[in-house]
C-alpha positions, 0 to 999 in steps of 0.5 A: 468514531476516529478516521485516519489515513494508513499510507505504506511506502514499499522499501522493498518489494511487497508480495500479497498473494492470492495462491496458485491461478492458471495464467503465466504467472504462477503467484500473482499478487491481489488485484481488484476485480474491475480495475485490476490494480493492485490491492493488499487485502485489508485483513492482511494489513490488520493482520500485520498491524495487530502483530506489531503490538503483540508484545504490549498491552494485552486488554488493548489488544483485545480491544483495538483488534477484537480476541485472536482465534487462539483465544477463541478455541482455548477459552471456555463456553463461557468465556468464549460467548462472552467474547465473541459478544464484543469485536475488535474497534479497528477497521482496516480497509484495503490498501489501495495503489497510489502512486505507481513507480515506473522505469523512465529514461528520463530521471531514472523513474517516475511516481504515476498516478491516474483521474480515478486514483485521484477520485479515490483518495480525494474521496477517503481524503476530502482536503486531498488536491484535485485536478480541472484537467485530465489527461487523454490517452497518450499524454501527461501532465506532469510538474514543472520543473519536470525531472523526467521529461526529455524535449516535452515527451515522457518516457516509461518503459518502451511507451512515449507519452506527450508532457504538459506541464500543470500547476495543479499538478506541482500542487497535488506533489507538494501535498503527497511529500507532506502528507502521503510520504514518511516525515523522518529525515531518510525519505528527504530525497524521496520527498524532493524527487516526488516534485519532480517525478510526479506522472499524471496518466489516463486511467487506461494507461494507467492501469495498463503499468499496474498490469504488465510493469510489477515485477516477476521474479522466478524462483526455485528450490535446491536438493540439498544432496543433488545440489540440482532444482528439485523436480517440478520446484520451479514457479515465477511470483509476481510482487508490486515494485518498491517505491510504491505507494498505498493507502489505507482507511482505517477507522477507530470507534468507541470499545465495545468491550466493557459498555465501550469505555475506551474513546476512540480518540484514546485508543489512536493514540495508543495504535499509533505509538505503539507501531514501529515506522516501518512493519512487514506485508504479505509472503516471504518475509524471511527474503526480505519482501513486503517492509514498508514505511508507514504514515498515517493522517488523522 
């Protein structure tokens, strides 16, 4: 079995929704039950990956992703039984938050992370750097130098945090810049920005931003004849902001089809080489939402 980490950098806002709700936001995003952190369910990530390789090798698609629902419905009874006898080799975990962008008085915005998020990242990627100290509520650990610090304060949205520079934060920023961000030349600016814009917040403070600093958009539907808003066609929609970084744990086993003749290493190479550097995840594809750049880390 091969294990990889798939980092997703949102280039536009991303709406991975849960449907309607009774809350103030009509169409909220997916969240973890316990932490309330934003998440994109693994089924959505897997579906987005599969949609990008539909014109590739059909047999390898079945080996990696498993038979599609349409193939199962259209096949004969015996073929359907054979298809149900094996699952795809690919297992995709939920895409969890790694870096959440928050508006800053200095430096435009900061990439924020918390000790719990970092501990989860370390659990999935053991060579990820860790911190020997954690900030308390109302405090922040920053890089040295820091582009988001003014007079030893970090002002995020309308909140002020006492800032303390830390060499471990420098090392973490360098590791994330080299391993979590896309390698292409157009991301050079963002890799450099992270080196001076990373902010470690307490778990409580970080969670408050992930709850209250997402994008809320008011949407309408126009009556084409009257050129006015249709009755009842006014709603609000929540999205993750651009420049958010997510990470999904990926596992590829040896093929479960035909006695496992295809090694997992070969499947990894095929999958990574077949996918484009950018994909679309979530809803509202035709309105430009959900475009993410991918970075694979073995």
